[in-house]
N, C-alpha and C positions, 0 to 999 in steps of 0.2 A: 146567552150561553157561549155562542161561537166567539163573541168578542173576548170573553174571559179566557177561553181556551187559547186563543191567539196570543193574548197578553202574556199568559203563563209560558207558552212556548217561546215567545220572543225574549222574555226575561231569562229563561233557561239558556237560550242561545248566547245571550250577552254574558251571563255568568260563566258559561263554558269557555267562551272566547277569551274572557279576562283571565281565567285560570290557565288556558293554553298559552296566552301571552306571557304570563308570569313564569311558566316552565321554560318557554323559549328564552326569555330574558335572563333567567337564572343560568341556563346553559351557555348563553352568549357571553355573560360576564364572568363565568367560572374560571378561576386561575388553576387550570389543570397543567401539571408539569410533565414534560417529556424529555427523554434523552435525545440529543440531536444526532441523527443518523440518516442514512439513505433508506428507501423503502425496500431495498434488496437485502432481505434477511437482517435488517437493522444494522448494516455495516457502516463503519466510518473509516476512511482511509487517511492515514497519516504518513506522508512521504518524508523521509528523513535522510539527510546527507550523512554519508560515512565520513567522519572527521577524526576518528580515533579518540573522541571525547564524548561526554554525555550530551544528549540533544533533548530539548524541551518540547513536549507535546501537551495537548489539552483534551480533556473530556468536558463537554458542555451540555447544558440543559436549558430548556426554554419554557416559558409560561404561556399558556393559551389564554383566551379571553379577550374581550374588546379593550379592556384597560389594563395597565400594569398593576401588579399587586400593591395593596396599601400597607402590607407588612412583609418582612423577610420570609421567604419560602425556603425551607431547608429539607433536602432529601439526603438519605444515606446512599453510599455506593459500596457494593460488595462484589467481590470476584465470584464468577459463576461459570462453570464449565458446560452447563446444560445448553445454552444457545449454540455453542460450537458443535455439540453432538447433533443437534437438530439440523444445523447448517450442512454438516458433512453428509448426513444421510439424505437430505433433500437434494443436494447438488451432485453428489458422487455415488449415491446408493450404497452398494456393497464393495465398491472399488477402493478398499482401504489404503492402497498404496498412493492414492491421490489425495487423501484426507489432509485438510489444513491442520496446523498444530497450535497448541497453546504456546504463547511466547514464554521462553524459559524465565523462571523467577529472577535469576540473576541479571536479566537484561532490562529490567524496569523497576521503577519505584513510584507508586501512587502517593503523592505528597499529602493528600487529605482524603479521608474516607467520607467526605460529604461535599455537596455542592450547594452554595447559597445564592439564591436569586434575591438581590436586594430590593427593598420596597421602592417602587417607582421605576424598576427596570424589568426587562423581559427575558434576560438571559443571565446565566452564571456559569462558572467553569472551575475545574480543578486541574492542577498541573501534574504531568507525568514526566519523570526523568527516564529517558531511554538510553540504552547502551547497545546500539545496533551492530557494532563491529563483531564479526564472527558469525552472524546469521547467514544461512545458506540462501543464495539467490534462487534456488530450486524449490524452496518451500514457501508456503503461505502461513503467516503467523498472526494470531489474534490474541487479544486479551478479552475474555468473556466478562461482562459486567452486568449487574442488576441494580436498579434503583429501589430503595426501600423508603418507608415513610414513618420514621420514628416520632415525628412531630405532628402527624395527622394530615400532612399535605396530600392532596389527591393527585395520584399519578396516572397518566394515560396508560391503560393496559397494553395497547399495541406498541407503545414506545417505552416500556419499562425495562427492556434489556438492550444491550448493545454488543456488537462484535467490533472491537477497536483493532484495526489492521495496521501493522507496521510494515512499510514498504521502503526498501533501501535503494539508494542511488549515489553515484559520484559524478564527476564532471565528464566521464567517458561513457557511462551506461546507466540504465535505470531499470528497476524491477517494475515500475509503474506501467511501462509499455514495452513492447518488443523493440529493443535497440538494434536495428538492423543496419549493418554496414555492408557496402559492396566491396568486393575484392577483385582485383585484376593483377596478374603477375605471371610467374613461370614456375612450373613444377618439373624438376629435372630437365630444365631447358625448354620445355614445351609450354606454349601460352595456355593460360587457364583463367577462369573467372567463376565467381560464386557469390552468394550472399551469406553473411555470417552474423549471427546474433552474439553480441557481447554482454557479459553479465558482471555486475559490480561485485567486488570481493572486499576491498578495503578502500581507504581514502584515495590511494594511488595505484590500485591494481584492478585488473579485470580478467575474466576467463574467456577463452576463445577456442573454438575447435581448430585443430592444426590443419594447415594446408587446405586441400579441398575435400577433406573427409566429410562424410555425412553426419550431421548432428542428430543424435537420438537422445531424447530426454529421459534416459534411464541410467541409474547410477553406474552399472558396469561399463556402459558405453562412454559416459562422461569421464570416468576414471581412465579409460583406455585411450580416448581420442583428443583430450583437451589439454591446453597449456595456459600458463599465466603470463600476462604482460604487466610488468611492474615499472612505473615511471619514477625517475628521480627528479630533483628540483630543477635540473637543466633539461628535462624532457628526453633524457636518454632512456631507452627501453631495455630492460633486462627480461629475457625470455627464459621461463622456467617450466618444468613439468608440473601439471596439476596433480597427477597421481602416478599412473603407471607408465605413461608415455616417456620415451627417451628423446631428449632434446639437446642439440648442440647449437649455440648461438654463433652466427658467422658475422664477423665485424669488419670484413675487408672489402665491402662493396659500397662505393660512394653513392650509387643510385638507390641503395636500400640500406641506409646506415643505422638501422635500429633506433629510429627517432620518432617522437610524436610531435606534431605541430598543428596549429590552427591556421588554415589558409583563409584569406578574405578576398573576395572578388565580386563586383557588381552587387554589393550590399549583402552578400551571402557569406556565411562562415561555415567552414568545413573542418571537422576533425579528421586528421590523417595520421595513419601509422605506416611507416616505411620499414619493412621487416625482412630480415635475411636469417634463415636458420635451417638446420637439418633435423629431421625427426624420424624415429623408427617405431613402427607398430608391428609386433610380431617379428617376421624376418624381412619386412619391406622397409627400406630407407628412402626418404624423399628429401630433396633439397628444394626449399621454397624461397622465392624472391617475390614479395607481394606488397601492393599498396592497398590498404584497407581504409575506407573513408565513409563518412556520413555527414550530411548537412545538418547543422544545428542552428538554433535561434540566435 
């Protein structure tokens, strides 16, 4: 009797083990599709150069499983604002002035509303045409996307949405990281020094706080304290007001000739602005002579 019971138990264990292995193998070989993004709120960062023209970006998807799919996997792609609403509340809570924004419709075009992962491959992608000129360097922009399954493809639930972030840069500054320049010079003839963050505006222009004014990342302060540096094809710099500041460019100082240049020494490259200008905020006028520089790769 005992032997019969042991045999039954052993057989049950073998059958259960086989069933468990079948489930494991099914999961292991399953071609589950996911939108490719980071684990941080399913964001994907696309850093684009400001060129004055359209820039090409991509949204990609990948297939899970041990082996590539044996047939084409097709998923739909829809725009969806819900992931951005969740992101803003999770990151900024009720501080709505800090909320990221949806990329304006006129700034992009998704070229196909589906992604195809070809048989035998693990990834597929679709193209996005981006028009980044005119975006504010003070805002965070996303395209909210959601994967759908019109053809019955299994989509990984945790990777079924994506926040596609568009980040702008030019050769002088980048929104991808704080572009910090060091400044040394003279304010009304007195030696001064500070660190300044430059912000990309267009292909050939950046925004910078004037003189040694304190940078505050609030719209009224930016409009009051900041100016624009615009470079021509010969690296001459034109200094203009960003908004409300009064600026007069001074072009008579050979030490600060309002030029941009790249210096190279000991294998290092340095972006350098040599600037001379007068600015007025309220009733206070300051004459600035400054060298603004940052090492670059």
